[in-house]
PyMOL Python script that loads the backbone (N, CA, C, O; Angstrom):
from pymol import cmd

cmd.read_pdbstr("""\
ATOM      1  N   MET A   1      51.253  24.586 142.526  1.00  0.00           N
ATOM      2  CA  MET A   1      51.153  26.126 142.015  1.00  0.00           C
ATOM      3  C   MET A   1      51.726  27.155 143.147  1.00  0.00           C
ATOM      4  O   MET A   1      51.618  26.975 144.360  1.00  0.00           O
ATOM      5  N   GLU A   2      52.298  28.164 142.572  1.00  0.00           N
ATOM      6  CA  GLU A   2      52.730  29.092 143.301  1.00  0.00           C
ATOM      7  C   GLU A   2      52.041  30.403 142.892  1.00  0.00           C
ATOM      8  O   GLU A   2      51.816  30.454 141.683  1.00  0.00           O
ATOM      9  N   TRP A   3      51.685  31.376 143.532  1.00  0.00           N
ATOM     10  CA  TRP A   3      51.146  32.465 143.578  1.00  0.00           C
ATOM     11  C   TRP A   3      52.118  33.834 143.974  1.00  0.00           C
ATOM     12  O   TRP A   3      52.447  33.766 145.158  1.00  0.00           O
ATOM     13  N   HIS A   4      52.435  34.549 143.571  1.00  0.00           N
ATOM     14  CA  HIS A   4      53.436  36.074 144.008  1.00  0.00           C
ATOM     15  C   HIS A   4      52.534  36.737 143.471  1.00  0.00           C
ATOM     16  O   HIS A   4      52.507  36.747 142.240  1.00  0.00           O
ATOM     17  N   GLY A   5      51.647  37.399 144.134  1.00  0.00           N
ATOM     18  CA  GLY A   5      50.439  38.348 144.138  1.00  0.00           C
ATOM     19  C   GLY A   5      49.819  38.118 142.862  1.00  0.00           C
ATOM     20  O   GLY A   5      49.598  36.909 142.796  1.00  0.00           O
ATOM     21  N   ASN A   6      49.404  38.741 141.741  1.00  0.00           N
ATOM     22  CA  ASN A   6      48.889  38.201 140.689  1.00  0.00           C
ATOM     23  C   ASN A   6      49.575  37.422 139.748  1.00  0.00           C
ATOM     24  O   ASN A   6      48.978  37.283 138.681  1.00  0.00           O
ATOM     25  N   THR A   7      50.595  36.912 139.846  1.00  0.00           N
ATOM     26  CA  THR A   7      51.444  36.140 139.069  1.00  0.00           C
ATOM     27  C   THR A   7      51.632  34.815 139.371  1.00  0.00           C
ATOM     28  O   THR A   7      52.032  34.524 140.498  1.00  0.00           O
ATOM     29  N   PHE A   8      51.397  33.911 138.508  1.00  0.00           N
ATOM     30  CA  PHE A   8      51.050  32.180 138.613  1.00  0.00           C
ATOM     31  C   PHE A   8      52.274  31.634 138.105  1.00  0.00           C
ATOM     32  O   PHE A   8      52.415  31.771 136.890  1.00  0.00           O
ATOM     33  N   LYS A   9      53.155  31.075 138.695  1.00  0.00           N
ATOM     34  CA  LYS A   9      54.111  30.230 138.618  1.00  0.00           C
ATOM     35  C   LYS A   9      53.583  28.638 138.718  1.00  0.00           C
ATOM     36  O   LYS A   9      53.516  28.104 139.826  1.00  0.00           O
ATOM     37  N   PRO A  10      53.268  28.017 137.678  1.00  0.00           N
ATOM     38  CA  PRO A  10      53.010  26.625 137.791  1.00  0.00           C
ATOM     39  C   PRO A  10      54.229  25.912 138.306  1.00  0.00           C
ATOM     40  O   PRO A  10      55.363  26.344 138.100  1.00  0.00           O
ATOM     41  N   VAL A  11      54.045  25.108 138.800  1.00  0.00           N
ATOM     42  CA  VAL A  11      55.232  23.975 139.366  1.00  0.00           C
ATOM     43  C   VAL A  11      55.223  22.733 138.638  1.00  0.00           C
ATOM     44  O   VAL A  11      54.360  22.528 137.785  1.00  0.00           O
ATOM     45  N   ALA A  12      56.204  21.808 138.933  1.00  0.00           N
ATOM     46  CA  ALA A  12      56.235  20.384 138.254  1.00  0.00           C
ATOM     47  C   ALA A  12      54.858  19.692 138.293  1.00  0.00           C
ATOM     48  O   ALA A  12      54.075  19.638 139.241  1.00  0.00           O
ATOM     49  N   GLY A  13      54.722  19.127 136.938  1.00  0.00           N
ATOM     50  CA  GLY A  13      53.650  18.076 136.652  1.00  0.00           C
ATOM     51  C   GLY A  13      52.164  19.167 135.762  1.00  0.00           C
ATOM     52  O   GLY A  13      51.136  18.648 135.328  1.00  0.00           O
ATOM     53  N   TRP A  14      52.417  20.398 135.711  1.00  0.00           N
ATOM     54  CA  TRP A  14      51.529  21.160 135.243  1.00  0.00           C
ATOM     55  C   TRP A  14      51.972  21.121 133.426  1.00  0.00           C
ATOM     56  O   TRP A  14      53.146  21.052 133.060  1.00  0.00           O
ATOM     57  N   THR A  15      50.903  21.175 132.547  1.00  0.00           N
ATOM     58  CA  THR A  15      51.465  21.221 131.261  1.00  0.00           C
ATOM     59  C   THR A  15      51.122  22.847 130.856  1.00  0.00           C
ATOM     60  O   THR A  15      50.222  23.519 131.361  1.00  0.00           O
ATOM     61  N   VAL A  16      51.888  23.202 130.020  1.00  0.00           N
ATOM     62  CA  VAL A  16      51.766  24.722 129.687  1.00  0.00           C
ATOM     63  C   VAL A  16      50.358  24.725 128.997  1.00  0.00           C
ATOM     64  O   VAL A  16      49.869  25.845 129.146  1.00  0.00           O
ATOM     65  N   TYR A  17      49.696  24.067 128.444  1.00  0.00           N
ATOM     66  CA  TYR A  17      48.363  24.290 128.168  1.00  0.00           C
ATOM     67  C   TYR A  17      47.548  24.562 129.249  1.00  0.00           C
ATOM     68  O   TYR A  17      46.954  25.640 129.283  1.00  0.00           O
ATOM     69  N   ASP A  18      47.393  23.540 130.375  1.00  0.00           N
ATOM     70  CA  ASP A  18      46.861  23.588 131.588  1.00  0.00           C
ATOM     71  C   ASP A  18      47.033  24.916 132.576  1.00  0.00           C
ATOM     72  O   ASP A  18      46.164  25.426 133.283  1.00  0.00           O
ATOM     73  N   SER A  19      48.412  25.317 132.411  1.00  0.00           N
ATOM     74  CA  SER A  19      48.842  26.400 133.259  1.00  0.00           C
ATOM     75  C   SER A  19      48.214  27.983 132.483  1.00  0.00           C
ATOM     76  O   SER A  19      47.942  28.964 133.176  1.00  0.00           O
ATOM     77  N   ILE A  20      48.093  27.966 131.219  1.00  0.00           N
ATOM     78  CA  ILE A  20      47.322  28.775 130.845  1.00  0.00           C
ATOM     79  C   ILE A  20      45.956  28.896 130.718  1.00  0.00           C
ATOM     80  O   ILE A  20      45.365  29.976 130.708  1.00  0.00           O
ATOM     81  N   ALA A  21      45.409  27.741 130.614  1.00  0.00           N
ATOM     82  CA  ALA A  21      43.920  27.741 130.984  1.00  0.00           C
ATOM     83  C   ALA A  21      43.548  28.300 132.357  1.00  0.00           C
ATOM     84  O   ALA A  21      42.802  29.240 132.630  1.00  0.00           O
ATOM     85  N   TYR A  22      44.214  27.533 133.113  1.00  0.00           N
ATOM     86  CA  TYR A  22      44.160  27.905 134.627  1.00  0.00           C
ATOM     87  C   TYR A  22      44.328  29.357 134.601  1.00  0.00           C
ATOM     88  O   TYR A  22      43.259  29.933 134.803  1.00  0.00           O
ATOM     89  N   ALA A  23      45.290  30.105 134.424  1.00  0.00           N
ATOM     90  CA  ALA A  23      45.488  31.552 134.168  1.00  0.00           C
ATOM     91  C   ALA A  23      44.342  32.292 133.861  1.00  0.00           C
ATOM     92  O   ALA A  23      43.948  33.312 134.426  1.00  0.00           O
ATOM     93  N   ILE A  24      43.790  31.638 132.832  1.00  0.00           N
ATOM     94  CA  ILE A  24      42.876  32.530 131.963  1.00  0.00           C
ATOM     95  C   ILE A  24      41.344  32.515 132.911  1.00  0.00           C
ATOM     96  O   ILE A  24      40.500  33.402 133.030  1.00  0.00           O
ATOM     97  N   LYS A  25      41.402  31.116 133.506  1.00  0.00           N
ATOM     98  CA  LYS A  25      40.096  31.044 134.290  1.00  0.00           C
ATOM     99  C   LYS A  25      40.244  31.890 135.441  1.00  0.00           C
ATOM    100  O   LYS A  25      39.291  32.662 135.544  1.00  0.00           O
ATOM    101  N   VAL A  26      41.231  32.029 136.469  1.00  0.00           N
ATOM    102  CA  VAL A  26      41.369  32.723 137.311  1.00  0.00           C
ATOM    103  C   VAL A  26      41.219  34.630 136.795  1.00  0.00           C
ATOM    104  O   VAL A  26      40.702  35.490 137.508  1.00  0.00           O
ATOM    105  N   ALA A  27      41.644  34.794 135.827  1.00  0.00           N
ATOM    106  CA  ALA A  27      41.540  36.277 135.186  1.00  0.00           C
ATOM    107  C   ALA A  27      40.047  36.359 134.928  1.00  0.00           C
ATOM    108  O   ALA A  27      39.628  37.433 135.360  1.00  0.00           O
ATOM    109  N   LYS A  28      39.132  35.653 134.410  1.00  0.00           N
ATOM    110  CA  LYS A  28      37.881  35.656 134.260  1.00  0.00           C
ATOM    111  C   LYS A  28      36.952  35.737 135.693  1.00  0.00           C
ATOM    112  O   LYS A  28      35.951  36.424 135.893  1.00  0.00           O
ATOM    113  N   GLU A  29      37.528  34.944 136.465  1.00  0.00           N
ATOM    114  CA  GLU A  29      36.880  34.876 137.725  1.00  0.00           C
ATOM    115  C   GLU A  29      37.085  36.095 138.657  1.00  0.00           C
ATOM    116  O   GLU A  29      36.294  36.378 139.557  1.00  0.00           O
ATOM    117  N   HIS A  30      38.114  36.736 138.397  1.00  0.00           N
ATOM    118  CA  HIS A  30      38.559  37.955 138.986  1.00  0.00           C
ATOM    119  C   HIS A  30      38.323  39.509 137.927  1.00  0.00           C
ATOM    120  O   HIS A  30      38.563  40.667 138.271  1.00  0.00           O
ATOM    121  N   ARG A  31      37.862  39.089 136.779  1.00  0.00           N
ATOM    122  CA  ARG A  31      37.865  40.196 136.108  1.00  0.00           C
ATOM    123  C   ARG A  31      39.516  41.037 135.888  1.00  0.00           C
ATOM    124  O   ARG A  31      39.524  42.246 135.657  1.00  0.00           O
ATOM    125  N   ASP A  32      40.489  40.454 135.965  1.00  0.00           N
ATOM    126  CA  ASP A  32      41.512  41.283 136.140  1.00  0.00           C
ATOM    127  C   ASP A  32      42.355  40.532 135.400  1.00  0.00           C
ATOM    128  O   ASP A  32      42.004  39.420 135.005  1.00  0.00           O
ATOM    129  N   GLN A  33      43.893  41.184 135.051  1.00  0.00           N
ATOM    130  CA  GLN A  33      44.840  40.679 134.357  1.00  0.00           C
ATOM    131  C   GLN A  33      45.556  39.568 135.475  1.00  0.00           C
ATOM    132  O   GLN A  33      45.593  39.657 136.702  1.00  0.00           O
ATOM    133  N   VAL A  34      46.082  38.539 134.617  1.00  0.00           N
ATOM    134  CA  VAL A  34      46.762  37.617 135.557  1.00  0.00           C
ATOM    135  C   VAL A  34      47.902  37.467 134.857  1.00  0.00           C
ATOM    136  O   VAL A  34      47.883  37.252 133.645  1.00  0.00           O
ATOM    137  N   TYR A  35      49.055  37.570 135.587  1.00  0.00           N
ATOM    138  CA  TYR A  35      50.504  37.285 134.835  1.00  0.00           C
ATOM    139  C   TYR A  35      50.975  35.827 135.204  1.00  0.00           C
ATOM    140  O   TYR A  35      50.901  35.312 136.320  1.00  0.00           O
ATOM    141  N   ILE A  36      51.536  35.188 133.905  1.00  0.00           N
ATOM    142  CA  ILE A  36      51.795  33.864 134.076  1.00  0.00           C
ATOM    143  C   ILE A  36      53.288  33.759 133.830  1.00  0.00           C
ATOM    144  O   ILE A  36      53.769  34.495 132.968  1.00  0.00           O
ATOM    145  N   GLU A  37      54.043  32.953 134.470  1.00  0.00           N
ATOM    146  CA  GLU A  37      55.422  32.741 134.412  1.00  0.00           C
ATOM    147  C   GLU A  37      55.713  30.999 134.209  1.00  0.00           C
ATOM    148  O   GLU A  37      55.439  30.043 134.935  1.00  0.00           O
ATOM    149  N   ILE A  38      56.288  31.087 133.080  1.00  0.00           N
ATOM    150  CA  ILE A  38      56.559  29.451 132.365  1.00  0.00           C
ATOM    151  C   ILE A  38      58.157  29.292 131.829  1.00  0.00           C
ATOM    152  O   ILE A  38      58.606  29.713 130.763  1.00  0.00           O
ATOM    153  N   ASN A  39      58.790  28.650 132.755  1.00  0.00           N
ATOM    154  CA  ASN A  39      60.083  28.889 132.201  1.00  0.00           C
ATOM    155  C   ASN A  39      60.799  30.140 131.806  1.00  0.00           C
ATOM    156  O   ASN A  39      61.404  30.329 130.751  1.00  0.00           O
ATOM    157  N   ASP A  40      60.651  30.918 132.746  1.00  0.00           N
ATOM    158  CA  ASP A  40      61.412  32.285 132.942  1.00  0.00           C
ATOM    159  C   ASP A  40      60.417  33.041 131.445  1.00  0.00           C
ATOM    160  O   ASP A  40      60.987  33.876 130.743  1.00  0.00           O
ATOM    161  N   ILE A  41      59.296  32.715 131.205  1.00  0.00           N
ATOM    162  CA  ILE A  41      58.814  33.224 129.879  1.00  0.00           C
ATOM    163  C   ILE A  41      57.427  34.386 130.881  1.00  0.00           C
ATOM    164  O   ILE A  41      56.676  33.752 131.623  1.00  0.00           O
ATOM    165  N   LYS A  42      57.283  35.493 130.829  1.00  0.00           N
ATOM    166  CA  LYS A  42      56.164  36.193 131.374  1.00  0.00           C
ATOM    167  C   LYS A  42      55.179  36.502 130.495  1.00  0.00           C
ATOM    168  O   LYS A  42      55.372  37.319 129.594  1.00  0.00           O
ATOM    169  N   LEU A  43      53.879  35.798 130.692  1.00  0.00           N
ATOM    170  CA  LEU A  43      53.022  36.363 129.738  1.00  0.00           C
ATOM    171  C   LEU A  43      51.838  36.885 130.496  1.00  0.00           C
ATOM    172  O   LEU A  43      51.598  36.319 131.562  1.00  0.00           O
ATOM    173  N   THR A  44      50.885  38.090 130.040  1.00  0.00           N
ATOM    174  CA  THR A  44      49.869  38.482 130.498  1.00  0.00           C
ATOM    175  C   THR A  44      48.454  37.874 130.122  1.00  0.00           C
ATOM    176  O   THR A  44      48.448  37.574 128.928  1.00  0.00           O
ATOM    177  N   VAL A  45      47.385  37.625 130.686  1.00  0.00           N
ATOM    178  CA  VAL A  45      46.285  37.086 130.148  1.00  0.00           C
ATOM    179  C   VAL A  45      45.384  37.945 130.808  1.00  0.00           C
ATOM    180  O   VAL A  45      45.704  38.634 131.777  1.00  0.00           O
ATOM    181  N   ASN A  46      43.968  37.907 130.166  1.00  0.00           N
ATOM    182  CA  ASN A  46      42.625  38.514 131.021  1.00  0.00           C
ATOM    183  C   ASN A  46      41.680  37.728 130.555  1.00  0.00           C
ATOM    184  O   ASN A  46      41.872  36.762 129.816  1.00  0.00           O
ATOM    185  N   GLU A  47      40.726  38.077 130.931  1.00  0.00           N
ATOM    186  CA  GLU A  47      39.502  37.101 130.706  1.00  0.00           C
ATOM    187  C   GLU A  47      39.016  37.275 129.125  1.00  0.00           C
ATOM    188  O   GLU A  47      37.907  36.768 128.953  1.00  0.00           O
ATOM    189  N   LYS A  48      39.562  37.847 127.983  1.00  0.00           N
ATOM    190  CA  LYS A  48      39.353  37.765 127.025  1.00  0.00           C
ATOM    191  C   LYS A  48      40.485  37.165 126.340  1.00  0.00           C
ATOM    192  O   LYS A  48      40.561  37.441 125.143  1.00  0.00           O
ATOM    193  N   SER A  49      41.241  36.526 126.748  1.00  0.00           N
ATOM    194  CA  SER A  49      42.507  35.908 126.237  1.00  0.00           C
ATOM    195  C   SER A  49      41.945  34.140 125.704  1.00  0.00           C
ATOM    196  O   SER A  49      41.312  33.234 126.245  1.00  0.00           O
ATOM    197  N   ASP A  50      42.530  34.329 124.521  1.00  0.00           N
ATOM    198  CA  ASP A  50      42.248  32.800 123.940  1.00  0.00           C
ATOM    199  C   ASP A  50      43.509  31.885 124.064  1.00  0.00           C
ATOM    200  O   ASP A  50      44.614  32.245 123.658  1.00  0.00           O
ATOM    201  N   ILE A  51      43.264  30.666 124.661  1.00  0.00           N
ATOM    202  CA  ILE A  51      44.416  29.900 125.212  1.00  0.00           C
ATOM    203  C   ILE A  51      45.065  29.592 123.701  1.00  0.00           C
ATOM    204  O   ILE A  51      46.289  29.715 123.707  1.00  0.00           O
ATOM    205  N   ASP A  52      44.667  29.330 122.796  1.00  0.00           N
ATOM    206  CA  ASP A  52      45.519  28.793 121.697  1.00  0.00           C
ATOM    207  C   ASP A  52      46.419  30.148 121.067  1.00  0.00           C
ATOM    208  O   ASP A  52      47.513  30.017 120.517  1.00  0.00           O
ATOM    209  N   SER A  53      45.893  31.135 121.221  1.00  0.00           N
ATOM    210  CA  SER A  53      46.651  32.652 120.927  1.00  0.00           C
ATOM    211  C   SER A  53      47.681  32.388 122.080  1.00  0.00           C
ATOM    212  O   SER A  53      48.814  32.128 121.675  1.00  0.00           O
ATOM    213  N   VAL A  54      47.539  32.402 123.175  1.00  0.00           N
ATOM    214  CA  VAL A  54      48.567  32.436 124.152  1.00  0.00           C
ATOM    215  C   VAL A  54      49.471  31.366 124.339  1.00  0.00           C
ATOM    216  O   VAL A  54      50.504  31.569 124.976  1.00  0.00           O
ATOM    217  N   ARG A  55      49.239  30.339 123.904  1.00  0.00           N
ATOM    218  CA  ARG A  55      49.873  28.923 123.807  1.00  0.00           C
ATOM    219  C   ARG A  55      51.000  29.326 122.693  1.00  0.00           C
ATOM    220  O   ARG A  55      52.212  29.177 122.854  1.00  0.00           O
ATOM    221  N   ASN A  56      50.400  29.834 121.599  1.00  0.00           N
ATOM    222  CA  ASN A  56      51.169  29.807 120.165  1.00  0.00           C
ATOM    223  C   ASN A  56      52.353  30.941 120.568  1.00  0.00           C
ATOM    224  O   ASN A  56      53.537  30.836 120.248  1.00  0.00           O
ATOM    225  N   LEU A  57      51.753  32.064 121.357  1.00  0.00           N
ATOM    226  CA  LEU A  57      52.616  33.140 121.723  1.00  0.00           C
ATOM    227  C   LEU A  57      53.847  32.509 122.737  1.00  0.00           C
ATOM    228  O   LEU A  57      55.015  32.773 122.452  1.00  0.00           O
ATOM    229  N   TYR A  58      53.594  31.829 123.700  1.00  0.00           N
ATOM    230  CA  TYR A  58      54.524  31.148 124.321  1.00  0.00           C
ATOM    231  C   TYR A  58      55.402  30.046 123.484  1.00  0.00           C
ATOM    232  O   TYR A  58      56.545  29.783 123.858  1.00  0.00           O
ATOM    233  N   SER A  59      54.936  29.534 122.559  1.00  0.00           N
ATOM    234  CA  SER A  59      55.862  28.812 121.668  1.00  0.00           C
ATOM    235  C   SER A  59      57.156  29.366 121.023  1.00  0.00           C
ATOM    236  O   SER A  59      58.347  29.055 121.002  1.00  0.00           O
ATOM    237  N   ARG A  60      56.229  30.496 120.423  1.00  0.00           N
ATOM    238  CA  ARG A  60      57.295  31.356 119.685  1.00  0.00           C
ATOM    239  C   ARG A  60      58.307  31.924 120.617  1.00  0.00           C
ATOM    240  O   ARG A  60      59.492  31.788 120.313  1.00  0.00           O
ATOM    241  N   LEU A  61      57.946  32.622 121.851  1.00  0.00           N
ATOM    242  CA  LEU A  61      58.834  33.084 122.845  1.00  0.00           C
ATOM    243  C   LEU A  61      59.799  32.190 123.046  1.00  0.00           C
ATOM    244  O   LEU A  61      60.924  32.569 122.723  1.00  0.00           O
ATOM    245  N   LEU A  62      59.681  30.954 123.548  1.00  0.00           N
ATOM    246  CA  LEU A  62      60.397  29.699 123.612  1.00  0.00           C
ATOM    247  C   LEU A  62      61.505  29.563 122.757  1.00  0.00           C
ATOM    248  O   LEU A  62      62.659  29.810 123.107  1.00  0.00           O
ATOM    249  N   ARG A  63      61.163  29.165 121.620  1.00  0.00           N
ATOM    250  CA  ARG A  63      61.679  28.855 120.355  1.00  0.00           C
ATOM    251  C   ARG A  63      62.822  30.194 120.094  1.00  0.00           C
ATOM    252  O   ARG A  63      63.867  29.996 119.473  1.00  0.00           O
ATOM    253  N   GLU A  64      62.511  31.371 120.581  1.00  0.00           N
ATOM    254  CA  GLU A  64      63.350  32.558 120.502  1.00  0.00           C
ATOM    255  C   GLU A  64      64.447  32.427 121.452  1.00  0.00           C
ATOM    256  O   GLU A  64      65.623  32.623 121.146  1.00  0.00           O
ATOM    257  N   LYS A  65      63.978  32.045 122.780  1.00  0.00           N
ATOM    258  CA  LYS A  65      64.833  31.887 123.811  1.00  0.00           C
ATOM    259  C   LYS A  65      65.837  31.099 123.722  1.00  0.00           C
ATOM    260  O   LYS A  65      66.973  31.514 123.953  1.00  0.00           O
ATOM    261  N   HIS A  66      65.583  29.794 123.361  1.00  0.00           N
ATOM    262  CA  HIS A  66      66.586  28.822 122.827  1.00  0.00           C
ATOM    263  C   HIS A  66      67.469  29.100 121.814  1.00  0.00           C
ATOM    264  O   HIS A  66      68.644  28.738 121.865  1.00  0.00           O
ATOM    265  N   ALA A  67      66.872  29.878 120.655  1.00  0.00           N
ATOM    266  CA  ALA A  67      67.585  30.433 119.738  1.00  0.00           C
ATOM    267  C   ALA A  67      68.686  31.338 120.288  1.00  0.00           C
ATOM    268  O   ALA A  67      69.684  31.161 119.589  1.00  0.00           O
ATOM    269  N   LYS A  68      68.886  32.105 121.111  1.00  0.00           N
ATOM    270  CA  LYS A  68      69.644  33.041 121.507  1.00  0.00           C
ATOM    271  C   LYS A  68      70.490  32.237 122.146  1.00  0.00           C
ATOM    272  O   LYS A  68      71.689  32.406 121.924  1.00  0.00           O
ATOM    273  N   SER A  69      70.096  31.251 123.020  1.00  0.00           N
ATOM    274  CA  SER A  69      71.221  30.763 123.761  1.00  0.00           C
ATOM    275  C   SER A  69      72.057  29.645 123.218  1.00  0.00           C
ATOM    276  O   SER A  69      72.718  28.859 123.895  1.00  0.00           O
ATOM    277  N   LYS A  70      71.928  29.674 121.690  1.00  0.00           N
ATOM    278  CA  LYS A  70      72.745  28.677 121.226  1.00  0.00           C
ATOM    279  C   LYS A  70      74.010  29.186 120.674  1.00  0.00           C
ATOM    280  O   LYS A  70      74.845  28.403 120.219  1.00  0.00           O
TER     281      LYS A  70
END
""", "prot")
cmd.dss("prot")
cmd.show_as("cartoon", "prot")
cmd.util.cbc("prot")
cmd.orient("prot")
């Protein structure tokens, strides 16, 4: 895993679900926002974030990104 300030960039081998879950866990521990960057998609999570909602948002943004590149 890579950390740049309070931005988390998962490396190869991390699933999207695990990456988001880890970022939320860190946000809860530090009671602060954590930025997560997966496949050039940047998301912000905090201690109240819901993993399924964040994952759904990520999926929607990824679909939009791929639709624009076609």
